[in-house]
C-alpha positions as CSV (number, residue, x, y, z in Angstrom):
1,M,-12.9,10.1,18.6
2,S,-9.9,9.5,16.3
3,F,-6.4,9.7,17.6
4,L,-4.7,11.3,14.6
5,A,-7.0,13.5,12.5
6,L,-6.2,15.4,9.2
7,S,-9.0,17.8,8.4
8,N,-9.2,19.4,5.0
9,I,-5.4,19.5,4.6
10,Q,-4.1,21.4,1.6
11,K,-0.5,22.2,0.6
12,S,0.7,24.5,-2.2
13,F,4.2,25.4,-3.3
14,G,3.7,28.8,-5.0
15,S,0.9,28.3,-7.5
16,N,1.3,24.5,-7.5
17,R,-1.1,22.7,-5.2
18,V,0.3,19.3,-4.3
19,V,-2.3,18.2,-1.7
20,H,-6.0,18.8,-2.2
21,N,-8.6,18.7,0.6
22,F,-7.1,15.6,2.4
23,D,-9.3,14.2,5.2
24,M,-8.3,11.2,7.3
25,E,-9.0,9.9,10.8
26,I,-6.6,7.3,12.2
27,E,-7.4,5.3,15.3
28,K,-5.0,4.8,18.2
29,G,-2.7,1.8,17.5
30,E,-3.7,1.6,13.8
31,F,-1.2,1.0,11.0
32,V,-2.1,3.1,7.9
33,S,-0.1,3.1,4.7
34,F,0.0,5.9,2.2
35,L,0.4,4.2,-1.2
36,G,1.0,5.9,-4.6
37,P,3.4,6.7,-7.3
38,S,6.2,9.3,-7.0
39,G,4.9,12.9,-6.9
40,C,1.4,11.9,-5.7
41,G,1.7,13.9,-2.4
42,K,2.1,11.0,0.1
43,T,5.4,12.2,1.5
44,T,4.2,15.8,1.7
45,V,1.3,14.7,3.9
46,L,3.7,12.7,6.1
47,R,6.0,15.7,6.4
48,M,3.1,17.9,7.4
49,I,2.2,15.4,10.2
50,A,5.8,15.5,11.3
51,G,5.9,19.3,11.2
52,F,8.6,19.6,8.5
53,E,6.0,21.3,6.3
54,N,3.1,23.6,7.3
55,P,-0.3,23.0,5.7
56,S,-1.5,25.8,3.5
57,A,-5.0,25.1,4.9
58,G,-6.6,22.6,7.3
59,T,-5.9,21.2,10.7
60,I,-3.8,18.3,12.1
61,T,-4.6,17.0,15.6
62,I,-3.1,14.3,17.7
63,A,-5.1,13.1,20.8
64,G,-7.3,16.1,20.3
65,R,-4.4,18.7,20.4
66,N,-3.9,21.0,17.4
67,Q,-0.4,20.4,16.0
68,N,-0.3,23.1,13.4
69,D,1.7,25.6,15.4
70,L,4.0,23.1,17.0
71,K,7.6,22.6,15.9
72,P,8.7,19.0,15.0
73,N,10.5,18.5,18.3
74,Q,7.3,19.5,20.2
75,R,5.0,16.9,18.5
76,N,6.2,13.7,20.2
77,I,6.5,12.0,16.9
78,G,9.1,9.4,15.9
79,M,10.3,9.3,12.3
80,V,12.2,6.8,10.2
81,F,13.6,8.0,6.8
82,Q,14.5,6.2,3.6
83,A,18.1,7.0,4.3
84,Y,19.1,5.5,7.7
85,A,20.3,8.9,8.9
86,L,22.4,7.4,11.7
87,F,25.2,9.3,13.2
88,P,28.4,7.7,11.8
89,N,30.6,8.8,14.7
90,M,28.3,7.1,17.3
91,N,27.9,3.4,18.0
92,V,24.5,1.6,18.0
93,F,23.9,2.3,21.7
94,D,24.6,6.0,21.4
95,N,22.5,6.4,18.3
96,V,19.5,4.9,20.0
97,A,20.2,6.9,23.2
98,F,20.5,10.2,21.4
99,G,16.9,11.4,21.7
100,L,16.8,10.3,25.3
101,K,19.9,12.3,26.2
102,I,18.4,15.4,24.5
103,A,15.3,14.9,26.6
104,G,17.5,14.9,29.8
105,L,16.7,11.4,31.1
106,A,18.9,10.0,33.8
107,K,21.8,7.8,32.8
108,A,20.3,4.6,34.4
109,E,16.9,5.2,32.7
110,I,18.7,5.7,29.3
111,Q,20.6,2.5,29.8
112,T,17.4,0.5,30.5
113,R,15.4,2.0,27.7
114,V,18.1,1.6,25.0
115,M,18.6,-2.0,26.0
116,E,14.9,-2.6,25.8
117,M,14.9,-1.2,22.3
118,L,17.9,-3.2,21.1
119,K,16.2,-6.3,22.5
120,L,13.1,-5.4,20.6
121,I,15.0,-5.2,17.3
122,K,17.2,-8.2,18.2
123,L,20.5,-6.3,18.0
124,G,21.5,-6.2,21.6
125,H,24.7,-8.0,20.8
126,L,25.7,-5.2,18.4
127,A,25.4,-2.3,20.8
128,E,29.1,-1.3,20.4
129,R,29.2,-1.5,16.6
130,Y,29.3,1.6,14.3
131,P,26.9,2.1,11.4
132,Y,29.6,1.3,8.8
133,Q,30.1,-2.1,10.4
134,M,26.5,-3.1,9.8
135,S,24.3,-4.1,6.9
136,G,21.5,-1.9,5.5
137,G,18.8,-3.9,7.2
138,Q,20.6,-3.7,10.5
139,Q,21.1,0.1,10.2
140,Q,17.4,0.6,9.4
141,R,16.4,-1.5,12.5
142,V,18.7,0.8,14.6
143,A,17.0,3.8,13.0
144,L,13.6,2.3,14.0
145,A,14.8,1.7,17.6
146,R,16.1,5.3,17.8
147,A,12.7,6.6,16.7
148,L,10.8,4.5,19.2
149,A,13.1,5.0,22.2
150,P,11.5,8.3,23.4
151,K,8.0,6.6,23.4
152,P,6.4,8.8,20.7
153,Q,2.7,9.1,20.2
154,V,2.9,8.5,16.5
155,L,5.5,6.7,14.4
156,L,6.1,7.9,10.8
157,L,8.0,5.8,8.2
158,D,9.0,7.4,4.9
159,E,9.7,4.5,2.5
160,P,12.1,2.9,5.0
161,L,12.6,-0.2,3.0
162,S,13.2,1.1,-0.5
163,A,17.0,1.1,-0.2
164,L,17.1,-2.6,0.7
165,D,17.2,-5.7,-1.4
166,A,14.0,-7.7,-2.0
167,K,14.6,-10.5,0.5
168,I,15.6,-8.2,3.4
169,R,12.6,-5.9,2.6
170,V,10.2,-8.7,3.1
171,S,11.6,-9.8,6.5
172,L,12.1,-6.3,7.8
173,R,8.5,-5.2,6.9
174,E,7.3,-8.2,8.9
175,E,9.5,-7.1,11.8
176,I,8.2,-3.6,11.6
177,R,4.6,-4.8,11.7
178,L,5.3,-7.1,14.7
179,I,7.0,-4.3,16.6
180,Q,4.2,-1.9,15.9
181,Q,1.6,-4.4,17.1
182,T,3.7,-5.2,20.2
183,L,3.9,-1.6,21.2
184,G,0.4,-0.6,20.0
185,I,1.8,2.6,18.4
186,T,-0.2,4.6,15.9
187,T,1.8,4.3,12.6
188,V,1.8,6.0,9.2
189,F,3.9,4.2,6.6
190,V,4.6,5.7,3.1
191,T,5.4,3.4,0.2
192,H,5.1,3.1,-3.5
193,D,5.2,-0.7,-3.2
194,Q,1.7,-2.2,-3.3
195,E,2.8,-5.5,-1.9
196,E,4.3,-3.8,1.2
197,A,1.1,-1.8,1.8
198,L,-1.2,-4.8,1.2
199,S,0.7,-7.2,3.5
200,I,1.1,-5.1,6.7
201,S,-1.6,-2.4,6.8
202,D,-4.8,-2.1,8.7
203,R,-5.9,0.5,6.2
204,I,-4.4,1.9,3.0
205,V,-4.8,5.4,1.5
206,V,-4.3,5.2,-2.3
207,M,-3.1,8.7,-3.4
208,N,-3.3,10.1,-6.9
209,A,-2.3,13.6,-7.9
210,G,-2.5,15.0,-4.3
211,R,-5.9,13.4,-3.5
212,A,-6.9,10.3,-1.6
213,D,-8.6,8.2,-4.4
214,Q,-9.7,5.6,-1.9
215,I,-9.2,4.7,1.8
216,G,-10.0,1.2,2.9
217,T,-8.7,-2.1,4.2
218,P,-6.3,-4.1,1.9
219,F,-9.1,-6.4,1.1
220,E,-11.4,-3.5,0.1
221,I,-8.7,-1.7,-1.9
222,Y,-7.7,-4.8,-3.9
223,N,-11.1,-6.4,-4.4
224,R,-13.4,-3.3,-4.7
225,P,-11.3,-0.5,-6.2
226,A,-13.3,2.8,-6.2
227,T,-11.6,4.3,-9.3
228,R,-9.8,3.3,-12.4
229,F,-6.5,4.6,-11.0
230,V,-6.9,2.4,-7.9
231,A,-7.8,-0.6,-9.9
232,S,-4.8,-0.3,-12.2
233,F,-2.3,0.8,-9.6
234,V,-3.0,-1.9,-7.0
235,G,-2.3,-5.3,-8.4
236,T,-2.4,-6.5,-12.0
237,L,-5.6,-5.8,-13.8
238,N,-7.4,-6.6,-17.1
239,V,-9.4,-3.7,-18.4
240,L,-12.1,-4.8,-20.9
241,A,-14.1,-2.4,-23.1
242,A,-17.8,-3.3,-23.2
243,T,-20.9,-2.0,-24.9
244,V,-24.3,-1.9,-23.2
245,V,-27.0,-4.2,-24.8
246,D,-29.8,-4.2,-22.3
247,P,-29.4,-1.9,-19.3
248,A,-32.3,-3.5,-17.4
249,A,-31.0,-7.0,-17.8
250,G,-27.4,-6.0,-17.3
251,T,-26.2,-7.5,-20.5
252,V,-23.1,-6.1,-22.3
253,T,-20.9,-7.2,-25.2
254,I,-17.2,-7.7,-25.2
255,G,-16.3,-7.9,-28.8
256,D,-18.9,-10.3,-30.3
257,Q,-19.6,-12.1,-27.0
258,T,-22.4,-11.3,-24.6
259,I,-22.3,-11.5,-20.9
260,T,-24.5,-10.5,-18.0
261,L,-23.2,-8.2,-15.2
262,R,-24.1,-8.5,-11.5
263,E,-23.5,-4.8,-10.9
264,S,-26.4,-2.7,-12.0
265,I,-26.2,-0.6,-15.2
266,A,-29.8,0.4,-15.2
267,T,-29.0,4.1,-15.4
268,M,-27.0,3.6,-18.6
269,A,-28.5,3.5,-22.2
270,K,-28.2,0.9,-24.9
271,G,-25.1,1.5,-26.9
272,D,-23.2,3.2,-24.0
273,H,-19.6,2.2,-23.6
274,L,-18.0,1.2,-20.2
275,H,-14.9,-0.4,-18.9
276,L,-14.8,-3.6,-16.8
277,A,-12.0,-4.7,-14.6
278,L,-11.0,-8.4,-14.1
279,R,-8.2,-9.6,-11.9
280,P,-5.9,-12.3,-13.4
281,E,-6.5,-14.8,-10.6
282,A,-10.3,-14.7,-11.1
283,G,-10.3,-16.9,-14.2
284,S,-9.9,-20.7,-14.8
285,L,-9.7,-22.9,-17.8
286,A,-10.8,-26.0,-15.9
287,E,-13.8,-27.7,-17.4
288,G,-15.6,-28.0,-14.1
289,A,-14.5,-24.6,-12.8
290,R,-17.1,-22.7,-10.8
291,G,-18.3,-19.6,-12.6
292,D,-21.4,-18.3,-14.2
293,T,-19.6,-16.3,-16.9
294,A,-17.3,-17.4,-19.8
295,L,-15.3,-15.8,-22.6
296,V,-13.8,-17.7,-25.5
297,G,-10.5,-16.7,-27.1
298,A,-7.2,-17.7,-28.6
299,V,-4.1,-18.2,-26.4
300,T,-1.4,-15.7,-27.4
301,S,1.2,-16.6,-24.8
302,S,1.8,-18.9,-21.9
303,H,4.6,-18.3,-19.3
304,F,5.6,-20.9,-16.7
305,L,6.5,-19.0,-13.5
306,G,6.9,-22.0,-11.1
307,S,3.9,-22.1,-8.9
308,V,1.9,-20.0,-11.3
309,I,1.3,-20.2,-15.1
310,R,0.4,-16.8,-16.6
311,T,-1.5,-17.0,-19.9
312,R,-2.7,-14.3,-22.2
313,L,-5.9,-14.8,-24.2
314,D,-7.1,-12.7,-27.2
315,V,-10.9,-12.1,-26.9
316,A,-12.1,-10.2,-29.9
317,G,-9.0,-8.0,-30.0
318,T,-8.8,-7.6,-26.2
319,V,-5.9,-9.4,-24.5
320,I,-6.8,-10.9,-21.1
321,S,-4.1,-12.0,-18.8
322,F,-4.9,-14.7,-16.2
323,D,-3.0,-16.8,-13.7
324,T,-3.6,-20.4,-12.8
325,F,-1.7,-22.5,-10.2
326,N,0.7,-25.0,-11.7
327,D,-0.6,-28.6,-11.8
328,P,2.1,-31.1,-12.7
329,N,-0.6,-33.4,-14.2
330,T,-2.1,-30.8,-16.4
331,K,-0.3,-29.5,-19.5
332,P,-0.8,-25.7,-20.0
333,P,-2.5,-24.5,-23.2
334,A,-0.4,-23.9,-26.3
335,V,-0.2,-20.7,-28.3
336,G,-3.0,-20.7,-30.8
337,D,-5.3,-22.9,-28.8
338,H,-8.9,-21.8,-28.5
339,V,-10.0,-22.0,-24.9
340,T,-12.9,-20.9,-22.6
341,L,-12.1,-18.7,-19.6
342,R,-14.6,-19.2,-16.8
343,F,-15.1,-16.8,-13.9
344,A,-17.9,-15.4,-11.7
345,A,-19.8,-12.4,-12.9
346,N,-19.2,-10.9,-9.4
347,D,-15.5,-10.7,-10.3
348,L,-16.2,-8.2,-13.1
349,L,-16.0,-4.7,-11.7
350,I,-17.4,-1.6,-13.4
351,I,-14.7,1.0,-13.4
352,R,-16.1,4.4,-12.4
353,D,-13.8,7.4,-12.6
C-alpha cells in the first residue's frame, strides 16, 4: 500500500480547471519531483497535499488516513517555500525551534532536537545568527531544518532553490537529497528545472496543463518520453519529420534519405507522416562509430563548449543538433562540410501525442 496517495484529484478556480484527474501513489521514503513549466498545476497539487487548497474532487491520503478535511497544522507535513520565510526577529536556533515550541515540547527536548537539525544542515556554529546575517543558501538550509524539526510524515518543497545562484543550487540540491535519504522521509519536490529533477529524484511527474503527462524514473522520462511535450521539455531534442514508405518493413524517409525504424509502424499506411525524436548525444561523426543508421548533411554551425562540441547539421532542410565530446586530437567539422551522422535506430523515438 502506498504511503501518500492522490486519487482522481481535481482543482478548479471558478470555471477554470487547473488540475485534471491527477492520480499518484508515492511510497514511504520516496523522493518524487513535480516538473513542468509555470502554470502547469504542479504547485497547486503541492498546496492541496499541504492543505492550503482543497481539492474540488478526489481524495488525498497519508498512511491510509484521509487528509481532505484536515487543516494544514493537522497533517504532520513539513513545507519549505521558495522564499525562505524565516522570522527576521528570531535567530537561527529560535527559527528552527518555533514549531517545537508550538507543539509544547519540553525545553530540554527542544534544545536536543534543534541541535540535531543544525548539525544535520552543518550550521550548528551559526545558531545565534539572524537571517539578515546569512547567505541565501544558509537561510534555505535553516528553513529546511525548521520544516524537519517536528519530524513530519511528508516533506514538501516548493521550488526551494530558484532564488539561489547556479553554483549554490547544485550543492544545496545534493544536500537536500542526502538529508532526505538519511532521514528516509517521503518528499515531494516542485521545480521547473529539469536538471534538478533528473539529478535527485526517485521518480518524476512531468506536468502539462494540469495533467500528468508521464510518471517515471529519471532514466525512463529522459530516454523513453511518452508524449511530444515530455520529449521536448526534458532535455534538448531534435524533432524530425518523416514519411512512411513501407509500414511492414518499418522504413521511412527523412527528406530524400531512407532509414529503418526499430519501433513498429505496422498500423500506419504508406504516405503517412510522423515525427521522430533524437537526442543530441545519440549521434557521432566518427568513422568507426557504432550505429546501424546514418544521415548525411551539411554542417551549418559548430560551437566549442569546452568538454563538448555542439554541431548543427542540415539534413534535407531539417536541422539536427548533436553533441560530441571534445577530442584535442580531432579537429571539429567546418561549416559547409558534408558529413555522415551515425546513430542506433533504437535511439529514434516515435513521438505519440
